[in-house]
C-alpha positions in Angstrom: -63.9 -223.9 -100.3 -62.5 -225.3 -103.6 -64.9 -223.0 -105.5 -63.7 -220.0 -103.6 -60.1 -220.6 -104.3 -60.8 -221.1 -108.0 -62.7 -217.8 -108.1 -60.0 -215.9 -106.3 -57.4 -217.2 -108.7 -59.4 -216.4 -111.7 -59.8 -212.8 -110.3 -56.0 -212.6 -109.7 -55.3 -213.7 -113.2 -57.7 -211.0 -114.5 -55.9 -208.3 -112.5 -52.6 -209.4 -113.7 -53.8 -209.3 -117.2 -55.2 -205.9 -116.9 -52.1 -204.6 -115.2 -50.0 -206.2 -117.9 -52.2 -204.6 -120.5 -51.9 -201.1 -118.8 -48.2 -201.5 -118.5 -48.0 -202.1 -122.1 -50.1 -199.1 -122.8 -48.0 -196.6 -120.9 -44.7 -198.2 -121.5 -43.4 -195.6 -124.2 -41.8 -192.3 -122.9 -41.1 -189.2 -125.1 -38.7 -186.5 -124.0 -38.4 -182.9 -125.2 -36.2 -179.9 -124.1 -37.2 -176.3 -124.3 -35.7 -173.1 -122.8 -37.7 -171.3 -120.0 -39.8 -168.2 -120.7 -41.0 -169.3 -124.2 -43.8 -167.2 -125.5 -47.4 -168.4 -125.1 -48.5 -170.4 -128.2 -45.1 -171.6 -129.1 -45.1 -175.2 -130.4 -43.0 -177.7 -128.5 -43.6 -180.8 -130.8 -46.2 -182.6 -133.0 -47.5 -185.4 -130.8 -49.5 -187.0 -133.7 -46.3 -187.5 -135.7 -44.1 -188.4 -132.8 -46.7 -191.0 -131.4 -47.6 -192.3 -134.9 -51.3 -191.4 -134.5 -53.9 -190.3 -137.0 -55.1 -186.7 -136.4 -58.7 -187.9 -136.5 -58.1 -190.2 -133.5 -57.2 -187.2 -131.4 -60.7 -186.1 -131.5 -62.5 -189.4 -131.6 -60.4 -190.9 -128.8 -60.7 -187.7 -126.7 -57.0 -187.0 -126.3 -56.1 -185.0 -123.2 -52.9 -183.8 -121.5 -52.4 -184.4 -117.8 -49.4 -182.5 -116.2 -48.3 -184.3 -113.0 -48.0 -182.1 -109.8 -47.9 -178.8 -111.7 -50.0 -176.2 -113.4 -51.2 -176.7 -116.9 -48.4 -174.9 -118.8 -49.0 -176.9 -122.1 -51.9 -178.2 -124.1 -52.7 -180.3 -127.3 -54.0 -178.8 -130.5 -56.4 -181.6 -131.5 -56.7 -180.3 -135.0 -52.9 -180.2 -135.8 -51.6 -182.5 -133.1 -49.1 -179.9 -131.8 -48.1 -179.6 -128.2 -47.9 -175.8 -127.5 -47.1 -173.5 -124.6 -50.2 -172.4 -122.8 -48.5 -170.2 -120.1 -44.9 -169.0 -119.7 -42.7 -171.4 -117.8 -40.3 -170.0 -115.2 -37.6 -172.6 -114.4 -36.8 -170.9 -111.1 -40.4 -171.2 -110.0 -40.8 -174.9 -110.9 -37.4 -176.3 -109.8 -35.1 -175.4 -107.0 -32.1 -173.2 -107.8 -29.8 -175.9 -106.4 -30.6 -178.5 -109.0 -28.9 -178.3 -112.4 -31.7 -180.2 -114.3 -35.4 -179.4 -114.3 -38.1 -181.7 -115.8 -41.8 -181.2 -116.2 -43.6 -184.6 -116.5 -47.0 -185.1 -118.1 -49.2 -187.9 -119.6 -51.1 -188.0 -122.9 -54.3 -190.1 -122.4 -56.5 -191.6 -125.2 -59.8 -193.5 -124.8 -61.3 -196.4 -126.8 -59.1 -198.1 -126.1 -57.3 -196.4 -123.2 -53.7 -195.7 -123.9 -51.2 -193.5 -122.0 -48.1 -191.9 -123.3 -45.5 -190.5 -120.8 -43.8 -187.2 -121.8 -40.9 -185.5 -120.0 -40.2 -181.9 -120.8 -36.8 -180.6 -119.8 -36.8 -176.8 -118.9 -33.4 -175.4 -119.7 -32.1 -172.4 -117.8 -31.5 -169.0 -119.3 -29.7 -166.0 -117.7 -32.8 -164.1 -116.7 -31.9 -163.3 -113.1 -29.2 -160.8 -111.9 -27.2 -161.4 -108.7 -28.9 -160.0 -105.6 -27.3 -159.2 -102.2 -29.3 -160.2 -99.2 -28.5 -156.7 -97.7 -28.3 -153.7 -100.0 -26.3 -151.7 -97.4 -23.7 -153.1 -95.1 -22.4 -151.1 -92.1 -18.9 -151.7 -90.7 -17.4 -149.9 -87.6 -13.6 -149.9 -87.7 -11.4 -148.2 -85.2 -8.7 -145.9 -86.5 -6.2 -147.9 -84.5 -7.0 -151.2 -86.4 -3.9 -152.7 -88.0 -3.5 -153.2 -91.8 -4.4 -156.7 -93.2 -7.5 -157.0 -90.9 -10.3 -158.9 -92.7 -14.0 -158.3 -92.4 -16.7 -160.7 -93.7 -19.3 -159.4 -96.1 -22.7 -160.7 -97.1 -22.4 -162.6 -100.4 -24.8 -162.2 -103.3 -27.2 -164.9 -104.7 -28.3 -165.7 -108.2 -31.4 -167.8 -109.0 -29.9 -169.0 -112.2 -27.6 -172.1 -112.3 -24.5 -173.3 -114.0 -22.7 -170.7 -116.0 -25.5 -168.2 -115.3 -24.7 -168.2 -111.6 -22.3 -165.7 -109.8 -18.9 -165.7 -111.3 -16.9 -163.0 -109.5 -17.0 -159.8 -107.3 -15.6 -156.3 -107.8 -15.0 -153.4 -105.2 -15.0 -149.7 -106.0 -11.7 -148.0 -106.0 -10.2 -147.3 -102.5 -6.7 -146.9 -101.2 -7.7 -148.3 -97.8 -9.7 -151.5 -98.8 -9.6 -154.5 -101.1 -11.6 -157.7 -101.3 -10.7 -161.4 -101.2 -13.1 -163.9 -102.9 -13.5 -167.4 -101.4 -15.1 -170.6 -102.8 -17.6 -172.6 -100.7 -18.0 -176.4 -100.6 -21.2 -176.0 -102.6 -19.5 -173.9 -105.3 -20.8 -170.6 -103.9 -18.4 -167.7 -103.9 -17.8 -165.6 -100.7 -16.0 -162.3 -100.3 -14.0 -160.6 -97.5 -13.1 -156.9 -97.0 -9.4 -156.5 -96.3 -7.9 -153.3 -94.7 -4.8 -152.3 -96.7 -3.6 -149.3 -94.6 -4.3 -147.6 -91.3 -7.3 -145.3 -91.0 -7.4 -141.7 -89.7 -10.8 -140.6 -88.4 -9.7 -136.9 -88.4 -8.8 -137.2 -92.1 -11.9 -139.2 -93.2 -14.6 -140.2 -90.9 -16.7 -142.4 -93.2 -15.7 -144.5 -96.3 -18.4 -145.4 -98.8 -17.7 -148.5 -100.9 -19.6 -150.3 -103.7 -19.4 -154.1 -104.0 -20.5 -155.5 -107.3 -21.4 -159.2 -108.0 -21.3 -160.4 -111.7 -22.7 -163.7 -113.1 -21.4 -165.8 -116.0 -24.3 -165.5 -118.3 -24.2 -164.0 -121.8 -24.8 -161.2 -121.5 -23.6 -161.0 -118.0 -25.8 -159.6 -115.2 -24.7 -157.9 -112.0 -25.9 -156.6 -108.7 -24.5 -154.1 -106.2 -24.4 -153.4 -102.5 -23.3 -150.4 -100.5 -20.6 -150.7 -97.8 -20.4 -147.9 -95.3 -17.3 -148.0 -93.1 -17.4 -145.7 -90.1 -14.0 -145.0 -88.6 -14.1 -145.1 -84.8 -12.2 -142.3 -82.9 -9.4 -142.6 -80.4 -8.2 -139.7 -78.3 -5.2 -138.8 -80.4 -5.7 -135.0 -80.7 -5.2 -132.3 -78.0 -7.6 -129.3 -77.9 -6.1 -126.1 -79.4 -7.2 -122.4 -79.8 -7.3 -120.4 -83.0 -4.5 -118.1 -81.7 -2.3 -118.3 -78.6 -3.0 -114.7 -77.5 -6.2 -112.7 -77.7 -6.6 -108.9 -77.3 -10.0 -107.7 -76.1 -11.3 -104.2 -75.4 -13.8 -103.8 -72.6 -15.6 -100.5 -71.7 -15.4 -99.4 -68.2 -18.6 -99.6 -66.1 -19.9 -102.4 -68.3 -22.9 -104.0 -66.7 -22.3 -107.1 -64.7 -23.0 -110.1 -66.9 -21.7 -108.4 -70.0 -20.1 -110.9 -72.4 -16.4 -110.2 -72.9 -15.7 -113.0 -75.3 -16.5 -116.7 -76.0 -13.6 -119.1 -76.2 -13.8 -121.8 -78.8 -11.1 -124.4 -78.5 -11.0 -127.1 -81.2 -10.5 -130.8 -80.7 -10.4 -132.9 -83.8 -11.6 -136.0 -82.0 -15.2 -136.8 -81.4 -17.4 -137.9 -78.5 -16.0 -137.6 -75.1 -12.6 -137.2 -76.7 -13.8 -133.8 -78.1 -15.6 -132.6 -75.0 -13.7 -129.6 -73.6 -13.5 -128.1 -70.1 -12.2 -124.5 -69.7 -10.5 -123.3 -66.5 -8.1 -120.6 -65.2 -4.5 -121.5 -65.0 -2.3 -120.6 -62.0 -1.0 -117.6 -63.8 -4.4 -115.8 -63.6 -4.4 -113.4 -60.6 -7.2 -113.6 -58.0 -8.1 -109.9 -58.7 -8.6 -110.8 -62.4 -10.8 -113.8 -61.4 -12.8 -111.5 -59.2 -13.5 -109.2 -62.1 -14.3 -111.8 -64.7 -16.2 -115.1 -64.6 -15.5 -118.2 -66.9 -18.1 -120.7 -67.9 -16.2 -124.0 -67.9 -18.5 -125.7 -70.4 -19.2 -122.9 -73.0 -16.0 -120.9 -72.6 -17.9 -117.6 -72.1 -16.0 -114.9 -70.2 -18.3 -112.3 -68.6 -18.0 -109.2 -66.4 -18.3 -110.3 -62.8 -17.7 -107.0 -61.0 -17.6 -103.2 -61.7 -14.6 -102.3 -63.9 -13.1 -98.9 -63.4 -10.6 -97.6 -65.9 -9.1 -95.3 -63.3 -8.4 -98.4 -61.1 -6.9 -100.7 -63.7 -6.2 -100.2 -67.4 -5.9 -103.9 -68.4 -6.1 -107.5 -67.2 -4.3 -110.8 -68.3 -6.3 -114.0 -68.2 -4.7 -117.4 -68.8 -7.1 -120.2 -69.9 -6.6 -124.0 -70.3 -8.8 -126.2 -72.5 -8.8 -130.0 -71.5 -10.7 -132.8 -73.3 -12.6 -135.6 -71.5 -10.8 -138.6 -73.2 -9.4 -141.5 -71.2 -6.0 -140.0 -71.7 -7.0 -136.4 -71.5 -5.1 -133.8 -73.5 -5.1 -130.0 -73.1 -4.2 -126.6 -74.7 -3.6 -123.1 -73.4 -4.1 -119.5 -74.4 -3.7 -115.9 -73.0 -6.3 -113.2 -73.1 -5.3 -109.5 -72.7 -8.3 -107.4 -71.7 -7.8 -103.7 -72.3 -10.2 -101.3 -70.5 -11.6 -98.5 -72.6 -12.3 -95.2 -70.9 -16.0 -94.4 -70.9 -17.7 -91.0 -70.9 -19.5 -91.9 -67.8 -20.0 -88.4 -66.3 -23.0 -86.4 -67.5 -22.5 -82.6 -68.1 -24.5 -80.3 -65.7 -26.5 -77.2 -66.4 -27.3 -74.7 -63.6 -29.8 -71.8 -63.7 -27.9 -69.0 -61.9 -30.6 -66.3 -62.2 -34.0 -66.2 -63.9 -37.0 -63.9 -64.5 -40.1 -66.1 -64.4 -42.4 -63.4 -65.8 -42.0 -60.6 -68.4 -44.5 -58.3 -70.1 -45.3 -58.9 -73.7 -44.1 -55.4 -74.6 -40.6 -56.1 -73.2 -37.8 -54.6 -75.2 -35.6 -56.7 -77.5 -32.4 -57.7 -75.8 -33.8 -57.9 -72.3 -31.9 -60.3 -70.1 -34.1 -63.3 -69.1 -31.7 -65.8 -67.4 -28.0 -66.6 -66.6 -26.9 -70.2 -67.0 -23.7 -72.0 -66.1 -22.5 -75.4 -67.4 -19.8 -78.0 -66.3 -18.6 -81.5 -66.9 -16.3 -83.6 -64.5 -14.8 -85.6 -67.4 -11.6 -84.5 -69.2 -10.5 -84.2 -72.8 -13.3 -84.5 -75.4 -15.5 -86.0 -72.7 -15.2 -82.8 -70.7 -15.8 -80.3 -73.5 -19.5 -79.2 -73.4 -21.8 -76.9 -75.5 -25.1 -75.3 -74.6 -28.1 -75.1 -77.0 -31.8 -74.3 -76.8 -34.5 -76.8 -77.7 -35.2 -76.6 -81.4 -38.7 -78.1 -81.5 -40.2 -74.6 -81.9 -38.7 -71.3 -83.0 -38.1 -69.4 -79.8 -37.8 -65.6 -79.6 -34.6 -65.9 -77.5 -30.9 -66.2 -78.1 -27.9 -67.4 -76.0 -24.9 -65.2 -75.5 -21.7 -66.6 -73.9 -20.8 -64.0 -71.3 -17.7 -65.8 -69.8 -16.1 -69.2 -69.5 -18.9 -71.7 -68.9 -21.5 -68.9 -68.4 -24.3 -68.0 -70.8 -27.0 -65.2 -70.9 -30.5 -65.7 -72.4 -31.9 -62.6 -74.1 -35.1 -61.7 -76.0 -34.5 -61.7 -79.7 -38.0 -61.0 -81.1 -41.1 -59.1 -80.0 -43.3 -61.2 -77.7 -47.1 -61.6 -78.2 -49.0 -63.2 -75.3 -52.1 -63.7 -77.4 -50.1 -65.9 -79.7 -48.0 -67.8 -77.1 -48.8 -67.1 -73.5 -46.0 -69.3 -72.1 -42.7 -70.6 -73.2 -41.1 -73.8 -72.1 -37.4 -73.1 -72.6 -35.1 -76.1 -72.4 -31.4 -75.7 -72.0 -29.5 -78.7 -73.5 -25.9 -79.2 -72.5 -23.9 -81.9 -74.5 -20.3 -83.0 -74.2 -18.1 -84.2 -77.1 -17.4 -87.7 -75.7 -18.3 -90.9 -77.4 -21.1 -91.6 -77.0 -22.1 -88.0 -76.4 -23.8 -87.4 -73.1 -26.3 -84.6 -72.4 -28.4 -83.1 -69.7 -31.1 -80.5 -69.8 -32.9 -78.0 -67.6 -36.3 -76.5 -68.4 -37.6 -73.2 -67.2 -41.1 -71.8 -67.7 -41.4 -68.1 -68.8 -44.8 -66.6 -68.3 -45.8 -63.7 -70.6 -47.8 -61.0 -68.8 -50.6 -59.3 -70.7 -50.7 -55.6 -71.7 -53.7 -54.0 -73.2 -52.7 -54.1 -76.8 -55.8 -55.6 -78.4 -59.1 -53.8 -79.1 -62.4 -55.7 -78.7 -63.4 -57.5 -81.8 -67.0 -58.0 -83.0 -67.7 -61.1 -85.1 -69.4 -58.8 -87.6 -69.0 -55.2 -88.5 -72.7 -54.7 -89.4 -75.7 -56.3 -87.8 -79.2 -56.3 -89.4 -81.9 -57.1 -86.9 -85.6 -57.5 -87.8 -88.2 -56.7 -85.2 -91.9 -57.3 -85.7 -93.9 -54.2 -84.7 -96.0 -54.3 -81.6 -93.2 -56.0 -79.8 -93.2 -56.3 -76.0 -91.1 -53.6 -74.3 -88.0 -55.1 -72.8 -87.9 -57.9 -75.4 -84.4 -59.2 -76.2 -83.5 -58.4 -79.8 -80.0 -60.0 -80.1 -76.7 -60.4 -78.3 -73.8 -58.4 -79.6 -70.8 -60.0 -78.0 -67.3 -58.9 -78.7 -64.1 -60.7 -78.0 -60.9 -59.3 -76.5 -57.9 -61.7 -76.6 -56.3 -59.9 -73.7 -56.5 -61.1 -70.1 -58.1 -60.0 -66.9 -59.1 -56.3 -66.7 -57.8 -55.9 -70.3 -60.4 -58.5 -71.3 -63.4 -57.2 -69.4 -65.8 -55.4 -71.8 -68.5 -52.8 -71.3 -71.0 -52.1 -74.0 -72.6 -48.7 -74.8 -75.1 -47.4 -77.3 -73.5 -44.4 -79.0 -75.9 -41.5 -78.5 -77.9 -40.4 -81.6 -81.1 -38.5 -81.8 -83.9 -39.3 -84.2 -86.7 -36.7 -84.2 -85.5 -35.4 -80.9 -85.5 -38.9 -79.5 -82.3 -40.4 -78.1 -81.4 -44.0 -79.0 -81.0 -44.8 -75.3 -84.7 -44.1 -74.9 -85.6 -46.6 -77.7 -83.0 -49.3 -77.0 -81.0 -50.6 -74.1 -77.9 -52.8 -74.0 -76.6 -54.8 -71.1 -73.2 -53.4 -70.4 -71.8 -56.8 -69.3 -73.0 -59.2 -71.9 -74.1 -57.1 -74.9 -77.7 -58.2 -74.9 -79.7 -55.6 -76.8 -83.3 -54.9 -75.7 -86.2 -52.8 -77.1 -87.5 -50.2 -74.6 -90.7 -49.4 -76.4 -93.3 -50.9 -78.6 -92.6 -50.1 -82.2 -95.2 -49.2 -84.8 -94.4 -50.0 -88.4 -96.7 -47.2 -89.5 -94.6 -44.7 -87.6 -91.1 -46.1 -87.5 -89.6 -48.2 -90.2 -85.9 -48.5 -89.3 -83.1 -47.3 -87.0 -79.4 -47.1 -87.6 -77.0 -46.5 -84.7 -73.7 -47.7 -83.3 -72.8 -49.8 -80.3 -69.4 -49.5 -78.7 -67.4 -52.2 -76.8 -64.8 -50.9 -74.5 -62.3 -52.9 -72.4 -61.1 -52.0 -68.9 -57.5 -51.7 -69.7 -55.2 -48.7 -69.2 -55.6 -46.9 -71.5 -58.9 -48.5 -72.5 -59.4 -49.6 -76.1 -62.7 -49.8 -77.9 -64.4 -50.7 -81.2 -67.9 -50.2 -82.5 -70.4 -52.0 -84.7 -73.2 -50.7 -86.8 -76.7 -51.9 -85.9 -79.5 -51.7 -88.4 -83.0 -52.3 -86.8 -85.7 -53.0 -89.4 -89.3 -52.9 -88.2 -91.4 -55.5 -89.8 -95.1 -54.9 -90.5 -97.8 -56.7 -88.7 -101.5 -56.8 -89.7 -102.6 -54.6 -86.9 -104.7 -51.9 -88.7 -108.3 -52.4 -89.8 -109.2 -51.1 -93.2 -110.7 -47.5 -92.8 -113.6 -46.7 -95.1 -113.2 -43.1 -96.2 -115.8 -43.0 -98.9 -118.7 -42.6 -98.8 -118.0 -40.6 -95.7 -120.3 -41.0 -92.8 -120.4 -40.2 -89.1 -119.5 -43.1 -86.7 -122.3 -45.7 -86.8 -124.4 -43.8 -89.3 -125.9 -45.1 -92.5 -125.0 -43.6 -95.9 -127.9 -42.5 -98.0 -127.7 -42.3 -101.8 -130.4 -41.0 -104.1 -130.5 -42.1 -107.7 -133.1 -41.7 -110.4 -135.3 -44.7 -110.9 -134.9 -44.5 -114.7 -131.1 -45.3 -114.6 -129.7 -47.7 -117.1 -127.8 -50.9 -116.5 -124.2 -50.2 -115.3 -125.1 -46.9 -113.6 -122.5 -45.9 -111.0 -124.4 -45.7 -107.7 -121.5 -45.2 -105.3 -117.8 -46.0 -104.8 -116.6 -47.5 -101.6 -113.0 -46.6 -100.8 -111.1 -48.0 -97.8 -107.5 -47.4 -96.8 -105.2 -49.6 -94.6 -102.3 -48.2 -92.8 -100.4 -51.5 -93.1 -98.0 -52.3 -95.9 -97.6 -54.8 -98.6 -100.0 -57.7 -98.4 -101.5 -56.5 -95.2 -102.8 -53.3 -97.0 -104.4 -54.8 -100.0 -108.1 -54.3 -99.6 -110.9 -56.1 -101.3 -114.7 -55.5 -101.1 -117.6 -57.9 -100.7 -121.3 -57.6 -100.4 -122.2 -58.8 -96.9 -126.0 -58.0 -97.2 -128.1 -56.9 -100.1 -131.9 -56.5 -100.3 -131.9 -57.6 -104.0 -128.9 -59.2 -105.4 -130.2 -58.9 -109.0 -130.1 -55.0 -108.9 -126.6 -54.2 -107.8 -123.0 -55.5 -108.3 -119.8 -54.7 -106.4 -116.3 -54.7 -107.9 -114.2 -56.4 -105.4 -111.1 -54.4 -106.3 -112.2 -50.8 -106.8 -115.3 -50.9 -104.7 -117.7 -49.5 -107.4 -121.4 -50.2 -106.9 -123.3 -50.3 -110.2 -126.7 -51.4 -111.3 -127.0 -54.7 -113.0 -130.4 -53.9 -114.6 -133.0 -51.2 -114.9 -135.5 -50.7 -112.1 -139.0 -52.0 -112.5 -142.2 -50.9 -110.9 -142.1 -53.9 -108.6 -138.7 -53.0 -107.1 -139.0 -51.3 -103.7 -138.0 -47.6 -103.6 -135.5 -48.2 -100.9 -132.6 -50.7 -101.1 -130.1 -51.5 -98.3 -126.5 -52.7 -98.9 -123.9 -53.8 -96.3 -120.4 -53.8 -97.7 -117.3 -55.3 -96.0 -113.8 -54.1 -96.8 -111.2 -56.8 -95.9 -107.4 -56.6 -96.0 -105.0 -59.4 -97.1 -103.3 -60.0 -93.8 -103.2 -63.1 -91.7 -105.6 -63.1 -89.9 -107.5 -60.7 -92.1 -109.1 -57.6 -90.6 -112.2 -55.9 -92.0 -114.7 -53.0 -91.8 -118.3 -52.6 -93.0 -120.4 -49.7 -94.3 -124.2 -49.7 -94.7 -125.6 -47.8 -97.7 -129.2 -47.0 -98.1 -130.2 -46.3 -101.7 -133.4 -44.4 -102.5 -134.8 -44.0 -106.0 -136.8 -40.9 -107.2 -138.7 -40.4 -110.3 -137.2 -37.0 -111.3 -133.9 -35.3 -110.4 -132.6 -31.8 -111.0 -131.6 -31.4 -114.6 -127.8 -31.1 -114.7 -126.1 -28.3 -116.5 -124.9 -28.6 -120.0 -121.4 -29.8 -120.4 -120.5 -26.8 -122.4 -122.1 -24.2 -120.2 -120.4 -22.6 -117.2 -122.8 -21.7 -114.5 -121.6 -20.5 -111.1 -122.9 -22.5 -108.2 -124.0 -21.5 -104.8 -121.9 -22.9 -102.0 -123.3 -23.6 -98.7 -120.0 -23.4 -96.8 -121.5 -23.6 -93.4 -123.2 -26.9 -93.5 -122.5 -29.2 -90.6 -119.9 -31.1 -92.5 -117.9 -28.1 -93.7 -118.1 -26.6 -90.2 -116.5 -29.7 -88.8 -113.8 -29.6 -91.4 -112.9 -26.0 -90.8 -112.6 -26.6 -87.0 -110.5 -29.6 -87.5 -108.2 -27.9 -90.0 -107.8 -24.9 -87.7 -106.8 -27.1 -84.8 -104.3 -29.0 -86.8 -102.8 -25.8 -88.2 -102.5 -24.4 -84.7 -100.7 -27.5 -83.4 -98.3 -27.4 -86.4 -97.4 -23.8 -85.7 -96.6 -24.6 -82.1 -94.5 -27.6 -83.2 -92.5 -25.5 -85.6 -91.8 -22.9 -83.0 -90.5 -25.6 -80.6 -88.3 -27.0 -83.3 -86.8 -23.6 -84.1 -86.0 -23.0 -80.4 -84.3 -26.4 -80.1 -82.3 -25.9 -83.2 -81.1 -22.6 -81.9 -80.0 -24.2 -78.6 -78.0 -27.1 -80.2 -74.8 -26.5 -82.2 -75.7 -29.3 -84.6 -78.3 -28.1 -87.1 -81.4 -30.1 -87.2 -83.6 -30.4 -90.3 -87.3 -30.4 -89.9 -88.7 -33.8 -90.3 -90.2 -34.3 -93.7 -93.5 -35.4 -92.2 -93.9 -32.0 -90.6 -93.3 -30.3 -93.9 -95.8 -32.6 -95.5 -98.5 -31.9 -92.9 -98.0 -28.2 -93.0 -98.1 -27.9 -96.7 -101.0 -30.2 -97.2 -103.0 -28.6 -94.5 -102.4 -25.1 -95.8 -103.4 -26.2 -99.2 -106.5 -28.0 -98.1 -107.6 -25.2 -95.8 -108.5 -23.1 -98.8 -111.0 -24.6 -101.2 -111.7 -22.7 -104.4 -115.2 -21.3 -104.4 -115.1 -20.8 -108.2 -115.2 -24.5 -109.1 -117.8 -25.5 -111.6 -119.6 -28.7 -112.2 -119.6 -29.8 -115.8 -121.6 -32.9 -115.4 -125.3 -33.2 -114.6 -125.3 -36.5 -113.0 -123.5 -37.4 -109.8 -119.8 -37.7 -110.4 -117.5 -39.5 -108.1 -113.8 -38.9 -108.8 -111.3 -41.7 -108.9 -109.2 -41.5 -105.8 -106.0 -43.4 -105.1 -103.9 -43.2 -102.0 -100.2 -44.1 -102.1 -98.2 -44.9 -99.0 -94.4 -45.1 -98.7 -94.7 -48.7 -100.0 -96.1 -47.4 -103.4 -99.8 -48.2 -102.7 -102.3 -45.6 -103.6 -105.1 -44.9 -101.2 -106.1 -41.3 -101.9 -109.6 -39.9 -102.0 -111.2 -36.9 -103.6 -115.0 -37.2 -103.9 -117.1 -34.6 -105.5 -120.8 -34.9 -105.5 -123.5 -32.7 -106.9 -126.4 -32.3 -104.5 -129.0 -29.6 -105.0 -126.6 -27.3 -106.8 -123.9 -27.5 -104.1 -120.3 -28.9 -104.2 -119.3 -30.8 -101.1 -115.5 -31.5 -100.7 -114.8 -34.3 -98.1 -111.3 -34.4 -96.7 -110.1 -38.0 -96.1 -109.4 -39.1 -92.6 -105.7 -39.9 -92.5 -104.4 -42.3 -89.9 -102.1 -40.7 -87.4 -98.5 -41.0 -88.1 -98.8 -42.3 -91.6 -97.2 -40.6 -94.6 -99.2 -40.4 -97.8 -99.2 -38.9 -101.2 -102.8 -38.1 -102.1 -103.8 -37.2 -105.6 -107.2 -36.8 -107.1 -107.9 -36.8 -110.8 -111.5 -36.3 -112.0 -113.1 -39.0 -114.1 -114.2 -36.4 -116.6 -113.2 -32.7 -116.6 -115.0 -29.7 -117.9 -114.2 -26.0 -118.2 -113.1 -24.5 -115.0 -112.5 -20.9 -113.9 -109.3 -21.7 -112.0 -106.8 -24.5 -112.1 -106.7 -24.7 -108.4 -110.2 -26.1 -108.3 -109.3 -29.2 -110.3 -107.2 -31.1 -107.7 -106.3 -31.3 -104.1 -102.9 -32.7 -103.4 -101.4 -34.0 -100.1 -97.8 -34.9 -100.6 -95.2 -36.4 -98.3 -91.8 -37.2 -99.5 -89.8 -39.4 -97.3 
């Protein structure tokens, strides 16, 4: 136990020693003063100098700064020993604004041996804060009945600074109604009251806007402001009043019920319920007036309540009272004089006294159409009326005032039913009131048709193409005319105006439907006989008197490939074979025969070409496809047969093409009769009564006889008709040609020993030549073959010998058949 006590005491002595040692270490305190908001890096003091320490010991003894209960605002520069600002110091942040002094305590600690230095840093205040009001805007409600001298507390301002930098005084913006009174608090704070200097009038100024300014005592001084809004509360101290005591209003009679007469607008300078106004009639307003007009008590609108008639009452007096809704209500009165304006409320009237509903279009100018009367029950300008016609279209009528309030309607221009078949005539009667009233009456005038228009064809000349071989009764075209008239004046009948062509009436060739104008062909036309027709068609209406017009119709017959080529040379009987004899010793290119075919068609349909259909030896003969000449292509050899057979086809150029064939048998002989010298004229014997010539003579005689009979008939017909008729040129052609061909010169000579075939060309009216004149020398005889001419065709036939020799007469050189169309 004794040992323990000794040990404890020893330990206590040691603790006391250490404590005493530490107390000695930290016993010294250094104090410094700096203003707040110093810049970072600013030097406060040199601790090495102030503490009497070597600069080297700062590092070796690991000097450090410990700030008590605060952030590390300062630090030690161990190289220089300076105590410097590490972060800006805000006094208001560190210390309370109520304290006048502010200290920042810190310790400087060294090791080896441990030593502590206490440092107190006083932060001095600077004027870095302006006064601030707790409320930037203060609202005060003060009744306009508040007495002068009344005080109103205001929110004071605060300043974070202390001492001289705190709030020093207050200022109020200029006002004749308010001032301020500054009071000092027990803690030194300054308070301010708002004092009313004079009575307020809300009607004069409803709101007062004041500015309160707090100023501190710093240098330079800082200030803060707050807005004071004083709203003056109303009291019912103003009575409602009207803009004028008497109003004069004009109202038109017959105004619709509900029409607004006027809106009263009384004024009360008060506000709220003190300014809410109720309108009402006073006792001076008659019941009759209240029956005619209604009053809206809230809006002050006066409207028409019943029908107002100027003839019943010319004016009304209305007395109105306006009363507010204040606690002590006040009122104001006015008088309204309503004058009724006479209205043009009677429409003028127009009456049709007499009227013709229909007139003919050829009526004379000045004809009376209608009699009209007008009237208006109003008086003055409202009763004066005038009558006019509708001016939308130009009407061929005029009004003539026959007597007071009576007018007559007459025709002023010629009428044309085809242009305007009906007139809607509107009579407009208008008074001179304001506004002008009008009425109208419409009559319908029908224009009757007269036959004053001839039928009209769309064209004056029609050209119609008809292909030959048409079907009888076929429709060619429709020739429809138009007649703008009506009814029977419009009904048309069509006729073919009679005209004879070669003693044939047009009505025998063509027919027209009298009702619709459809034109028909009554016969089948042949292009080779008829080429065209020219006649007139008449359209006649059914009016009285009837009118007509005509149109020229030109019928053109178009060719059709309906004729097969006719082989006229070499001539042969139907179905027989042509025989030709040539010497066997002929050279290459010798003319054996010439095939000639004619086609009664025209243009392309009449162009004939020739082809070899069959040939016994194709190396011996050639055929020219255009002129039909058969020539040898080489000389005969002893191996060639004595008889050769050729089948030749003549084909036209139509679509489809038509053709004919001829068979030629060619015989070769060793020797032939020696021909006469070209320079010697030797008469020949003519065997005129061979079979061929006999047939020709009989045929020519028959044709001549028929022509003579035809001529006699034509002469008789011409004598019977007053109109001279010319003989058709075809008849003259046939007569002349047959007369010339009936006599063949017996004195012709042959100047060529070998067989000579003349070139023959025949020309139709389309300028194509198809003539034939073939002369052959056979056994000392001349055979003339007349070409077979298709019936009805017109030709110009000319023969020109391939080579000519001396002749006894010029008539023997050519035979000509001419037809001039």
